[in-house]
C-alpha positions as CSV (number, residue, x, y, z in Angstrom):
1,X,168.8,149.7,104.9
2,X,167.1,151.9,102.3
3,X,164.6,154.4,103.7
4,X,162.5,157.1,102.4
5,X,163.9,159.7,104.7
6,X,165.5,163.0,103.5
7,X,168.8,162.1,105.1
8,X,170.7,159.1,106.7
9,X,170.5,158.0,110.2
10,X,172.3,155.4,112.4
11,X,175.6,153.8,111.8
12,X,177.2,153.6,108.4
13,X,180.1,152.1,106.7
14,X,182.3,153.2,103.9
15,X,182.0,150.9,100.9
16,X,185.3,149.7,99.4
17,X,185.6,147.3,96.4
18,X,187.3,144.8,98.6
19,X,184.3,144.6,100.9
20,X,181.7,144.3,98.4
21,X,181.9,140.5,98.4
22,X,182.0,140.0,102.2
23,X,179.4,142.5,102.7
24,X,176.8,141.1,100.2
25,X,175.7,138.5,102.7
26,X,175.1,140.5,105.9
27,X,171.6,141.4,107.1
28,X,170.2,144.5,106.1
29,X,170.0,145.7,109.7
30,X,173.8,145.4,110.3
31,X,174.5,148.6,108.3
32,X,172.2,151.7,108.3
33,X,173.9,153.6,105.4
34,X,176.9,153.7,103.2
35,X,179.3,156.1,101.7
36,X,181.4,156.1,98.6
37,X,184.1,158.1,96.8
38,X,182.3,159.1,93.6
39,X,185.6,159.4,91.7
40,X,186.1,155.7,92.1
41,X,182.8,154.8,90.5
42,X,181.7,157.5,88.0
43,X,181.4,155.6,84.6
44,X,182.2,152.2,86.0
45,X,180.1,149.5,84.4
46,X,180.4,145.7,84.1
47,X,180.5,143.5,87.2
48,X,181.5,146.3,89.5
49,X,178.9,148.6,88.1
50,X,176.1,145.9,88.8
51,X,177.5,145.2,92.2
52,X,177.3,148.9,93.0
53,X,173.7,149.1,91.8
54,X,172.7,146.2,94.2
55,X,174.2,148.1,97.1
56,X,172.6,151.5,96.2
57,X,169.3,149.9,95.8
58,X,169.7,148.1,99.2
59,X,171.2,151.0,101.4
60,X,170.9,154.9,101.7
61,X,174.2,156.3,100.3
62,X,176.3,159.4,100.5
63,X,179.2,160.6,98.3
64,X,182.4,161.6,99.9
65,X,184.7,163.2,97.4
66,X,188.6,162.9,97.1
67,X,189.7,165.2,94.4
68,X,187.6,168.4,94.2
69,X,190.7,170.3,95.7
70,X,188.4,173.2,97.4
71,X,191.5,175.0,98.4
72,X,193.7,174.4,95.4
73,X,195.2,177.1,93.0
74,X,193.8,175.6,89.8
75,X,190.4,176.6,88.5
76,X,187.5,174.7,90.1
77,X,186.8,171.4,88.4
78,X,183.2,172.1,87.5
79,X,183.0,169.2,85.1
80,X,183.7,166.9,88.1
81,X,180.9,168.5,90.0
82,X,178.5,168.0,87.2
83,X,179.6,164.3,86.9
84,X,179.0,163.9,90.6
85,X,175.5,165.5,90.4
86,X,174.6,163.1,87.6
87,X,176.0,160.1,89.5
88,X,174.0,161.1,92.6
89,X,170.9,161.3,90.6
90,X,171.5,157.9,88.9
91,X,171.9,156.2,92.2
92,X,169.6,158.2,94.5
93,X,172.5,159.4,96.7
94,X,171.4,161.7,99.4
95,X,174.3,164.2,99.8
96,X,177.9,165.1,98.7
97,X,180.8,165.9,100.9
98,X,184.4,167.0,100.3
99,X,187.5,167.7,102.3
100,X,188.5,171.1,103.4
101,X,191.9,170.8,101.9
102,X,193.6,170.9,98.5
103,X,195.0,168.0,96.4
104,X,195.9,169.3,92.9
105,X,197.3,172.1,90.8
106,X,198.3,171.2,87.3
107,X,198.2,167.6,88.3
108,X,196.9,165.5,91.4
109,X,199.2,165.3,94.4
110,X,197.4,162.0,95.7
111,X,197.2,163.6,99.2
112,X,195.1,166.0,101.1
113,X,197.2,169.0,101.8
114,X,196.4,171.7,104.5
115,X,194.9,175.0,103.5
116,X,196.6,178.0,105.2
117,X,194.3,179.1,107.8
118,X,194.0,182.8,106.9
119,X,191.1,185.2,106.2
120,X,192.2,185.4,102.5
121,X,191.9,181.6,102.3
122,X,188.5,181.7,104.0
123,X,187.1,183.9,101.3
124,X,188.7,181.9,98.5
125,X,187.4,178.5,99.6
126,X,184.0,179.7,100.5
127,X,183.5,181.3,96.9
128,X,184.5,177.8,95.4
129,X,182.0,176.0,97.7
130,X,179.2,178.3,96.9
131,X,180.0,177.6,93.1
132,X,179.9,173.9,93.9
133,X,176.5,174.4,95.6
134,X,175.1,176.3,92.7
135,X,175.9,173.5,90.4
136,X,174.7,170.7,92.7
137,X,171.4,172.5,93.5
138,X,172.0,171.5,97.1
139,X,174.4,172.2,100.0
140,X,178.0,170.9,100.1
141,X,179.1,169.1,103.2
142,X,182.8,169.9,104.0
143,X,184.9,167.8,106.3
144,X,187.7,168.9,108.7
145,X,190.9,167.0,107.8
146,X,193.9,165.5,109.5
147,X,197.2,167.5,109.0
148,X,200.8,167.3,109.8
149,X,201.9,170.7,109.2
150,X,200.0,174.2,109.5
151,X,201.7,176.5,107.0
152,X,200.8,180.2,107.0
153,X,198.5,179.7,110.1
154,X,196.8,182.9,111.2
155,X,193.9,181.6,113.2
156,X,193.0,178.4,115.0
157,X,191.8,175.4,113.0
158,X,188.2,175.5,114.6
159,X,188.0,179.2,113.8
160,X,189.0,178.7,110.2
161,X,186.5,175.9,109.8
162,X,183.7,177.8,111.4
163,X,184.5,180.9,109.3
164,X,184.2,178.9,106.0
165,X,181.0,177.3,107.1
166,X,179.5,180.7,107.8
167,X,180.8,182.5,104.7
168,X,179.9,179.6,102.3
169,X,176.6,178.8,104.0
170,X,177.5,175.1,103.8
171,X,177.4,172.1,106.2
172,X,179.9,170.2,108.1
173,X,181.0,166.5,108.2
174,X,182.7,166.3,111.5
175,X,185.6,163.8,111.5
176,X,186.1,162.9,115.0
177,X,189.3,160.9,114.5
178,X,190.8,163.9,112.6
179,X,190.0,166.1,115.5
180,X,191.8,163.7,117.7
181,X,194.8,163.2,115.5
182,X,195.3,167.0,115.1
183,X,195.0,167.5,118.8
184,X,198.1,165.2,119.3
185,X,200.1,166.5,116.2
186,X,199.5,170.2,116.9
187,X,198.7,170.4,120.6
188,X,195.1,171.3,120.3
189,X,192.3,170.7,122.8
190,X,190.1,168.2,121.2
191,X,187.2,168.7,123.5
192,X,187.2,172.5,122.9
193,X,187.2,171.8,119.2
194,X,184.2,169.7,119.2
195,X,182.3,172.3,121.4
196,X,183.2,175.1,119.0
197,X,181.5,173.4,116.0
198,X,178.2,174.9,115.0
199,X,175.6,172.3,115.8
200,X,173.1,173.3,113.3
201,X,175.6,172.8,110.5
202,X,176.8,169.4,111.4
203,X,175.1,166.8,109.0
204,X,177.1,163.5,110.2
205,X,180.2,162.2,111.7
206,X,183.2,160.1,110.7
207,X,185.2,157.8,113.0
208,X,188.2,155.7,112.0
209,X,191.3,154.2,113.2
210,X,194.8,155.8,113.1
211,X,198.5,154.7,113.5
212,X,200.6,156.0,116.5
213,X,203.9,156.9,114.7
214,X,205.3,158.6,117.9
215,X,203.9,160.1,121.1
216,X,203.4,163.3,119.4
217,X,202.7,162.2,115.9
218,X,199.5,160.1,114.8
219,X,198.8,159.2,111.2
220,X,195.2,159.1,110.0
221,X,195.5,155.7,108.1
222,X,191.9,154.3,108.3
223,X,193.7,151.0,108.8
224,X,193.1,150.0,112.3
225,X,190.2,149.6,114.6
226,X,188.9,152.8,116.3
227,X,190.8,153.6,119.4
228,X,189.4,154.2,122.9
229,X,190.3,158.0,123.0
230,X,188.4,158.4,119.7
231,X,185.4,156.6,121.0
232,X,185.3,158.9,124.0
233,X,185.4,162.0,121.7
234,X,182.6,160.5,119.8
235,X,180.5,160.3,122.9
236,X,181.4,163.8,123.7
237,X,180.3,165.1,120.2
238,X,176.8,163.4,120.8
239,X,176.6,165.1,124.2
240,X,177.6,168.4,122.8
241,X,175.5,168.6,119.6
242,X,173.0,165.7,119.4
243,X,172.9,162.1,118.3
244,X,174.2,162.2,114.7
245,X,174.5,159.8,111.8
246,X,178.1,158.3,112.2
247,X,180.1,156.5,109.6
248,X,183.0,154.1,110.1
249,X,185.8,154.5,107.6
250,X,188.1,151.4,106.9
251,X,190.3,151.6,103.8
252,X,192.6,148.6,104.0
253,X,193.8,145.9,106.4
254,X,190.4,144.8,106.4
255,X,189.2,142.5,109.3
256,X,186.4,140.0,109.2
257,X,183.0,141.7,108.5
258,X,181.9,140.6,111.9
259,X,184.5,143.0,113.4
260,X,183.3,145.9,111.4
261,X,179.7,145.2,112.3
262,X,180.8,145.1,115.9
263,X,182.2,148.4,115.7
264,X,179.0,149.7,114.1
265,X,177.1,148.2,117.1
266,X,179.4,150.2,119.3
267,X,178.2,153.3,117.5
268,X,174.5,152.3,117.9
269,X,175.1,151.7,121.7
270,X,176.7,155.1,122.1
271,X,173.8,156.8,120.1
272,X,171.3,155.0,122.3
273,X,173.1,155.9,125.5
274,X,173.2,159.6,124.3
275,X,169.5,159.8,123.5
276,X,168.8,158.6,127.0
277,X,171.2,161.1,128.6
278,X,170.0,164.0,126.4
279,X,166.2,163.3,126.6
280,X,164.4,166.5,127.4
281,X,167.8,168.3,128.0
282,X,168.3,171.6,126.2
283,X,172.0,172.2,125.3
284,X,173.7,175.2,124.0
285,X,177.3,174.4,122.7
286,X,178.6,175.3,119.3
287,X,174.9,175.8,118.3
288,X,171.5,175.1,119.8
289,X,170.5,171.6,120.8
290,X,166.9,170.7,119.7
291,X,164.8,168.0,118.5
292,X,166.7,167.3,115.1
């Protein structure tokens, strides 16, 4: 539902073209906000452009980029950033997030590749993020990504993410499913990772389903329902940091809309439970808990 607030709240859903028809008839109260990949919509007119306008006039929206390649070796695509800025202004979109990864050099790799977790990479990525923020005129939100290898690793993932956030003075989209996937793939402590994130920089959360390839290999597919361990980690994130806007990602293998709305209702129930548990309770974890 469209609001006049500075940012989003509640439980959101990623908008995909295959969902536009089924979602057109849901009550406004079923979805609190939406998120789209700007690269898939910039310059799109005709029927799809009109449909998008109907959704952006109805709901609060965020942009979640796919191709900025913040850690890539090629020069930063400043033209893309300017296009995203114009697109956000056109549709009244509240914020822009991107992946803490790279996906291109001379051409696109069509996958999110892991950045070597080194001090040199921290400085390199932070400079590019700051340039994006200068162009946008607002803070960029970066997302922790799922990975299947850790090339050149010199520090822990949580230390790398926190160092980039501090150096670039940007914000965080904490993907809870990615934390869980990496905890299995790399033997990390998911709870410690969540606790290590700076509360004051977290703007919103992602949850999604994943595929169990093997006991020690999970694949972040966004093609399944959210699993129990991820729901538990989401509750932990609320307890550690505060109740945060939370978006459900589903990219394919779409169920009936009622099933997606049911998952959003689970998010809202956990948010309500966390508010009750955290009421008047000061917390110090990754940052300082307060009335935010």
